[in-house]
N, C-alpha and C positions, 0 to 999 in steps of 0.2 A: 504494499500500499503506499502511495506517495503522500507525504505532507511536506508542509512549508514552514521553514524555521527563519526567523530573523536573527541574524547576527551569528558571530562564532562562539564556541564555548570554551575554547582553550588553545594551547599550542599545537594540538595535534589537527586541530582543524585548520590552522594556518598552512600546514603542510599539505594537506588534503585539498585545500581551495586552489593554492599556486600549482600543485600538480594537475588539477582539474582544468585550470585555464591554460597550462601549458599544451595538454593534449586535446582540448576541445573547445577553446576560444581562438578564433581566427585573427589574424593581422599580424602579420610579420614585421611592419615598420613600427608598431608601438613600442614605447619603453618596456624594458623587462620589467615583469612584476617582481617585488621583492618581499620579504616578510616584513621589513621595517615599514614598507608603503602600507601592506595590508593592516597591519598594527595600527598604523596611525589613523587610518580611515576608521578603524573599529574604535579607537580611543576617542575620536572626534564625534563620530556617530555610527554607533553600534547597529542601529535599527537599519541603516543604509544597505547593507548587505543582507539580501534575501535568498536563501538557497531551497532548492527542491531534493528531498532526501528520500531513498527508497533503500529499505534493508540496510540502513545505516550507510550508505553510500550516496555521494553527492551525484546527483544526476542533472542538475540545473542550478544556474546562478543568474543573478542580477544585482547591480547596484543601483539603488534608487537615490540620487543626490539630490539633496535640496540644499541650495546655496542662500537661502533667505529671500530669493528673487524668483529663480526658476528651478523647473524640475527636470532633472536630467537623467537619462538612463545609460548607464555603462554595463560592460561584460556579461549581456544576455549571451548563454551559452546552455546548450543542452546536448547531453551526451548522444552521439550518432545513433546509437540503437534504441534511443527513446525518444527521437524526433517524431513528428506528426502525431503526438499523442495527447497534445493538449498542455503539455507542460510548460513551454514558453508562456501561452496564455496565462495560466495560473501565476506565474512570477510577474507577469505585466499586470494581472488584476491586482496583485498584491501591492505592487508599487503604485498603481492609480489610487488605490485606498489610502496609503500612505501619504501621497501628495495632496489628496482631497483635505486630509487634517490639518495641513499648513496653508490650505487656501489656493493651492497651485490651479492655475486655469489653462496652462499647455505644458506638453512634455517634449523636450527634445531628446533625440536618441541619434547615436553615432553609429552609423551604418556604413561598411566599406561600398563604394562605388561599384566594385567588380563582383561583389557577392550576390549575384542575381537570385540565388535560392533564399538568402536573407530578405530580400527585397519583397518578395512573395509572402513570406511570414509576415513582415512589418505590415504590409498592405492589409493582410487579412486580420491584422490587430487594430485596424482603423488609422493607422499611420500613412502620410503621404509625403513625397519629398517636396521641400520648399525651394523652388527653382531660383530664387533671387537671392541666395545666400551661400557662401562657400565656407569651409571652416579654414582658419588661419592658425598656424601653430609657431611657437618658437621654444626651442628646447632650452632649459635651465639648470 
């Protein structure tokens, strides 16, 4: 049975989450995930990390970040053998409920341009590309 858990429970979760992202989250151009960064996220906003768990294993994740102004989704990932079973929708729905508590009115999600499979999933969740915006980044 799949259940949704908010936040991590300890150091073993950190390793499991990083391993999950290394194997199931796409985007080779992103900065490497680190335990320090994940611990920092959890210290600042434990409830931003939402996990889908089955048989004590992570099968899906999303980070539902709220910066006090905007709702942002990162690291939506579902294990390959569990895709197309509604797990992504469960995670997105949990994130939406979180954002509603803050008064969020719009969600920004980061989706790779070349990941057409993900585009179909995001469209099925009710998201659409915003044609007049591009993401600009600067490494620090």
